[in-house]
C-alpha positions as CSV (number, residue, x, y, z in Angstrom):
1,M,111.1,74.1,185.6
2,K,111.6,70.8,183.4
3,Q,114.6,69.1,184.0
4,T,116.4,66.5,181.1
5,C,117.6,62.9,181.8
6,L,121.3,64.5,181.7
7,H,120.2,66.7,184.4
8,D,122.1,65.3,187.6
9,R,125.3,64.7,185.7
10,H,124.9,68.4,184.7
11,V,125.2,69.2,188.0
12,A,128.0,66.7,189.1
13,L,130.3,68.4,186.1
14,G,129.9,71.8,188.0
15,A,128.1,73.5,184.7
16,L,126.3,76.7,184.2
17,M,122.8,76.3,184.3
18,S,120.2,78.7,183.4
19,P,116.4,78.2,182.0
20,F,115.8,77.6,178.3
21,G,112.3,76.6,176.4
22,G,111.1,75.5,179.7
23,F,113.9,73.5,180.7
24,D,116.6,74.2,183.1
25,M,119.6,73.6,180.9
26,P,123.3,73.8,180.9
27,I,125.1,76.9,179.2
28,Q,128.8,76.1,180.0
29,Y,131.1,73.7,181.5
30,A,134.7,74.7,180.7
31,G,134.0,77.8,179.1
32,I,132.2,78.8,175.9
33,V,135.8,79.8,173.7
34,E,136.7,76.1,175.0
35,E,133.5,74.5,173.9
36,H,133.1,75.9,171.0
37,N,136.9,75.4,169.9
38,A,136.4,71.7,170.4
39,V,133.7,71.1,168.1
40,R,135.3,73.4,165.4
41,Q,139.0,71.5,165.9
42,H,137.8,67.5,167.2
43,V,134.6,66.8,169.1
44,G,132.0,68.0,171.5
45,V,128.6,66.4,172.9
46,F,125.6,68.2,173.8
47,D,122.6,67.2,175.2
48,V,119.9,68.3,173.3
49,S,117.0,66.0,175.3
50,H,114.9,69.2,175.9
51,M,113.8,68.9,171.9
52,G,110.6,67.8,170.7
53,E,109.9,64.3,168.8
54,V,106.3,64.1,167.3
55,L,105.5,60.6,165.4
56,V,102.8,61.3,162.2
57,T,101.4,57.4,160.9
58,G,98.6,56.9,158.7
59,P,97.5,56.8,155.0
60,E,97.2,60.1,154.6
61,A,100.8,61.0,156.6
62,E,102.8,62.1,153.6
63,K,99.7,64.5,152.1
64,F,99.6,65.2,155.8
65,I,103.2,66.8,156.1
66,N,103.4,68.2,152.5
67,Y,100.2,70.2,153.6
68,I,101.8,71.4,157.1
69,F,105.4,71.6,156.3
70,T,107.2,74.2,153.4
71,N,109.5,71.6,152.3
72,D,108.4,68.9,149.3
73,L,108.7,65.4,150.8
74,T,106.8,64.0,147.5
75,G,108.1,60.9,146.7
76,A,111.5,61.3,148.9
77,P,113.4,58.2,149.7
78,D,112.9,56.7,153.0
79,G,115.8,57.7,155.8
80,K,115.8,61.3,154.3
81,I,115.7,64.5,156.6
82,Y,114.4,67.3,155.2
83,Y,114.6,70.8,156.7
84,G,111.4,73.4,156.6
85,M,109.1,75.4,158.5
86,M,105.5,74.9,160.1
87,L,103.5,78.2,159.3
88,H,100.9,80.5,159.9
89,P,98.3,81.4,157.1
90,N,99.8,84.9,156.7
91,G,103.3,83.9,156.3
92,G,104.7,83.8,160.0
93,V,106.4,80.4,161.3
94,V,104.8,78.9,163.8
95,D,108.4,76.4,164.2
96,D,111.3,75.6,162.1
97,L,111.7,71.9,162.2
98,L,113.4,68.9,161.1
99,V,111.0,65.8,159.3
100,Y,112.2,62.4,159.3
101,K,110.4,60.3,156.7
102,R,110.6,56.5,158.0
103,N,108.5,55.7,154.7
104,D,105.1,56.9,153.0
105,H,102.8,56.5,156.3
106,E,105.6,57.4,158.8
107,F,107.2,60.8,159.5
108,F,109.1,61.5,162.6
109,M,109.0,65.6,163.3
110,V,111.6,67.1,165.6
111,P,110.4,70.7,166.9
112,N,112.5,73.5,169.1
113,A,111.9,73.0,173.0
114,A,110.9,76.3,173.3
115,N,107.8,75.7,170.8
116,I,106.8,71.9,171.7
117,E,103.1,72.6,173.4
118,K,102.7,75.3,171.0
119,D,103.6,72.7,168.2
120,V,101.5,69.8,169.2
121,A,98.7,71.6,169.7
122,W,99.2,73.4,165.7
123,I,99.9,69.6,164.3
124,R,96.5,68.1,166.1
125,E,94.7,71.0,164.8
126,V,95.7,70.9,161.5
127,A,95.5,66.7,161.5
128,K,91.6,66.4,162.0
129,N,91.3,66.9,158.4
130,F,93.7,63.8,157.1
131,D,93.6,60.6,158.1
132,V,96.8,60.5,160.0
133,H,97.3,59.8,164.1
134,V,99.7,62.4,165.9
135,N,101.8,60.8,169.1
136,H,103.6,63.2,170.7
137,M,106.6,61.1,172.3
138,S,108.9,64.1,173.6
139,H,108.5,62.5,177.3
140,L,110.3,59.1,175.7
141,Y,113.1,60.4,174.5
142,G,117.1,61.1,175.3
143,E,118.8,63.3,173.0
144,L,122.6,63.8,172.4
145,A,124.1,65.3,169.4
146,V,128.3,64.9,168.5
147,Q,129.2,67.4,166.8
148,G,133.0,67.8,165.4
149,P,135.1,66.6,162.6
150,E,136.2,63.4,164.7
151,A,132.2,62.9,165.6
152,E,132.2,59.8,163.1
153,K,134.8,58.3,164.6
154,T,133.8,58.9,168.5
155,L,130.7,57.2,167.5
156,L,132.0,54.2,166.2
157,D,135.4,54.1,169.1
158,V,133.5,55.0,172.2
159,L,129.8,54.3,171.4
160,G,129.8,51.5,169.1
161,I,127.8,53.0,166.2
162,D,128.6,52.6,163.2
163,A,127.3,55.8,161.2
164,R,129.9,55.7,157.9
165,D,127.2,55.3,155.9
166,L,125.1,57.7,156.5
167,E,125.1,60.9,154.4
168,F,124.0,64.3,154.8
169,Y,120.5,64.7,156.0
170,T,119.8,60.6,156.7
171,F,119.0,58.8,159.2
172,K,118.3,54.9,160.5
173,D,116.8,53.0,162.8
174,I,119.3,50.6,164.9
175,Q,119.7,48.3,168.1
176,L,121.4,49.2,170.5
177,D,121.8,47.1,173.9
178,G,118.5,45.8,173.0
179,E,116.9,49.1,172.5
180,D,115.6,50.7,169.5
181,V,118.2,53.8,168.6
182,I,117.4,56.5,165.8
183,V,120.9,57.8,164.6
184,S,120.9,61.2,162.1
185,R,123.2,63.0,160.6
186,T,122.5,66.9,160.8
187,G,124.0,69.0,163.2
188,Y,124.0,73.0,164.1
189,T,127.1,73.8,164.4
190,G,128.7,74.0,160.8
191,E,130.5,70.7,161.2
192,D,130.1,66.8,160.6
193,G,127.7,65.8,163.6
194,F,125.5,63.2,164.4
195,E,121.6,63.1,167.2
196,I,121.2,59.8,168.6
197,Y,117.5,59.3,170.0
198,A,117.5,56.7,172.7
199,S,115.4,56.1,176.0
200,H,116.3,58.4,178.9
201,T,118.3,55.0,180.9
202,L,120.2,54.7,177.6
203,T,121.2,58.4,177.0
204,Q,122.7,58.6,180.3
205,K,124.7,55.2,179.7
206,L,125.9,57.0,176.3
207,W,126.9,60.3,178.0
208,D,128.8,58.6,180.6
209,K,130.4,56.5,177.8
210,L,131.3,60.0,176.4
211,M,132.8,61.5,179.1
212,A,135.0,58.7,180.4
213,A,136.4,58.9,177.4
214,G,137.1,62.1,177.7
215,V,134.9,64.1,174.9
216,Q,134.0,67.7,175.8
217,P,130.9,68.3,176.8
218,C,129.5,71.2,175.5
219,G,126.5,74.0,176.6
220,L,124.0,75.7,174.8
221,G,126.0,79.0,174.8
222,C,128.6,77.8,172.0
223,R,125.9,75.6,170.3
224,D,124.7,79.3,169.6
225,T,127.8,80.8,168.4
226,L,128.6,77.8,166.2
227,R,125.2,77.8,164.6
228,F,125.6,81.5,164.3
229,E,128.8,81.2,162.3
230,A,127.7,78.6,160.3
231,G,124.6,81.4,158.9
232,L,121.5,79.0,160.9
233,P,118.5,80.8,162.5
234,L,117.3,80.2,166.3
235,Y,113.6,80.6,166.2
236,G,112.6,83.5,168.3
237,D,115.5,85.3,167.0
238,E,116.0,85.0,163.2
239,L,112.3,83.4,162.2
240,T,109.2,84.4,164.7
241,D,105.5,84.1,164.0
242,E,105.9,87.7,162.7
243,I,109.0,86.8,160.7
244,T,108.2,84.8,157.4
245,P,111.2,82.7,156.0
246,I,111.3,84.8,152.7
247,E,112.0,87.9,155.2
248,A,114.8,85.8,156.7
249,G,115.8,84.6,153.4
250,F,115.2,81.1,154.1
251,G,113.3,80.9,150.7
252,M,114.4,77.9,149.5
253,F,113.0,75.9,151.7
254,V,109.8,77.1,150.8
255,K,108.3,74.8,148.0
256,L,105.8,76.9,145.8
257,D,105.5,74.2,143.2
258,K,103.3,72.2,145.8
259,P,100.0,72.1,145.1
260,D,99.1,73.7,148.5
261,F,100.0,74.4,152.3
262,V,99.6,76.3,155.1
263,G,101.2,79.8,154.6
264,R,101.7,79.0,150.6
265,E,99.5,82.1,149.5
266,A,101.4,84.8,151.9
267,C,104.7,83.5,150.6
268,A,104.0,83.1,146.8
269,K,103.1,86.9,147.2
270,Q,106.1,88.1,149.4
271,K,108.0,85.9,146.8
272,A,106.6,87.9,144.0
273,E,106.1,91.4,145.3
274,G,109.1,91.5,147.2
275,T,109.4,92.0,151.4
276,A,109.9,95.8,153.2
277,R,112.9,93.9,155.3
278,K,115.0,91.4,154.8
279,L,117.8,89.7,157.4
280,V,121.1,90.5,156.6
281,G,124.7,89.6,157.5
282,L,126.6,92.6,159.4
283,E,129.9,93.1,160.5
284,L,131.1,95.8,162.6
285,Q,134.0,97.9,163.2
286,G,135.4,99.1,166.5
287,Q,135.2,97.1,170.2
288,G,131.1,97.2,170.4
289,I,129.6,94.1,170.3
290,P,125.9,93.6,168.9
291,R,123.1,91.6,170.6
292,H,119.7,90.9,170.3
293,G,117.5,94.2,169.9
294,Y,119.8,96.5,169.8
295,E,118.6,99.5,166.9
296,V,120.3,99.6,163.4
297,L,120.4,103.0,161.7
298,N,121.4,104.5,158.7
299,Q,124.2,106.8,157.7
300,D,121.6,110.0,158.9
301,D,120.9,108.0,162.1
302,Q,117.2,106.9,161.5
303,V,116.4,104.0,162.7
304,V,116.1,100.8,160.0
305,G,116.3,98.1,161.8
306,E,117.4,95.5,164.7
307,I,119.9,93.3,165.7
308,T,118.0,89.3,165.6
309,T,121.7,87.6,166.9
310,G,124.8,89.3,168.0
311,Y,128.5,88.2,168.8
312,H,132.2,88.3,168.7
313,S,132.7,85.4,166.7
314,I,135.6,82.7,168.5
315,T,136.5,81.5,165.0
316,L,136.9,84.4,163.0
317,D,137.7,87.3,165.9
318,K,135.1,89.6,164.7
319,N,132.3,91.5,165.7
320,L,129.3,90.2,163.8
321,A,125.5,90.1,163.7
322,F,122.3,89.0,161.7
323,A,119.8,92.4,161.7
324,L,116.3,92.3,160.0
325,V,116.7,95.9,158.5
326,E,114.5,97.6,155.5
327,T,115.3,95.9,152.6
328,P,116.9,99.2,150.6
329,Y,119.5,98.5,153.0
330,S,119.9,95.3,153.0
331,K,122.2,95.3,149.3
332,L,125.8,93.4,150.6
333,G,128.1,96.5,151.2
334,T,125.3,98.9,151.8
335,E,127.2,100.9,155.1
336,L,125.0,101.4,158.7
337,K,125.3,101.6,162.3
338,V,124.7,99.7,165.4
339,R,123.6,101.3,168.4
340,I,125.2,100.0,171.3
341,R,123.9,101.5,174.9
342,R,125.1,105.5,174.1
343,K,127.4,105.3,171.4
344,T,127.1,104.2,167.9
345,F,129.5,101.7,166.0
346,P,130.0,101.8,161.7
347,A,129.1,98.2,160.0
348,V,128.6,97.2,156.9
349,V,126.1,94.2,155.2
350,V,127.9,91.3,154.4
351,K,126.8,87.6,153.6
352,K,124.8,85.7,156.5
353,R,127.2,83.1,156.4
354,F,129.8,83.9,158.1
355,Y,132.0,80.6,158.3
356,T,132.2,77.8,155.3
357,P,130.6,74.6,157.0
358,N,132.4,71.4,156.9
359,Y,129.4,69.1,156.3
360,K,129.9,65.6,154.7
361,K,128.5,65.9,151.7
């Protein structure tokens, strides 16, 4: 199993470690609730060095990105970040990812850890028809995510990184300790936050500075509860090779007015004709906590869907879930049931964004 450059530090801190995406990753340190609340109220830091990094360069870089990626980067300003998906021809999602635009001929792609090898193979296969160079750089980078309302101040005071000029979904290249570093402002928690891409050695130094300053280390456990409350998807749950972005409700990141891209025809058909199933939010009554894979029933106890993610929301103190259900049962206010072991619990369809994010716009 792979390890990030901070693995020894997680073990020394007594983190609960578990496999994730082929890496041995920290799930929690002090506890999911404490870490979740630290990010919502103050600041926390995540080791996300397991994420992938792929640099695409060349005369046809922008053309290639627009063909393999659902969002539209035509004429995008340098320093801008875009969220979107790479699709199979049938509309299923290869991966959801971020694309950083340095200039018209240089783009930095950040795929999910569990999909790195699959994604790189897919990128290289599609790239054969374009004048581009694909450089797989995941082994070179460590990555920290500093998240929470105090994130901007923490970067400046603790790490000496002035990111006050960065707007939401932008990045810049800086020099730090004599090294090239990428600093971005996206986040995956519903709070203001930054990502720092640096060498393994510098990532270790920055982590040590944050620990010395008393910043809360956070594991993947609360990263999931935070993104879930903010209505953000996780690949493998809300988006998969079999679930399209239209079904999942992320059609706003699929730009059908582009001339062509992989999966366009399938998505255009779904947008025009509708889908047989949709991703919805559910609020449950009672003490049952929904989990991935649990069945969703209608009032006649017929199975009409299943849970993709479910938690007792730490911030909102409610039992909530995302569920992929048959379209007739997707309207807000629809009453459903969730089977949890041998019991069923009443649930109602609500908006997927349970928590209002506090991004810096």
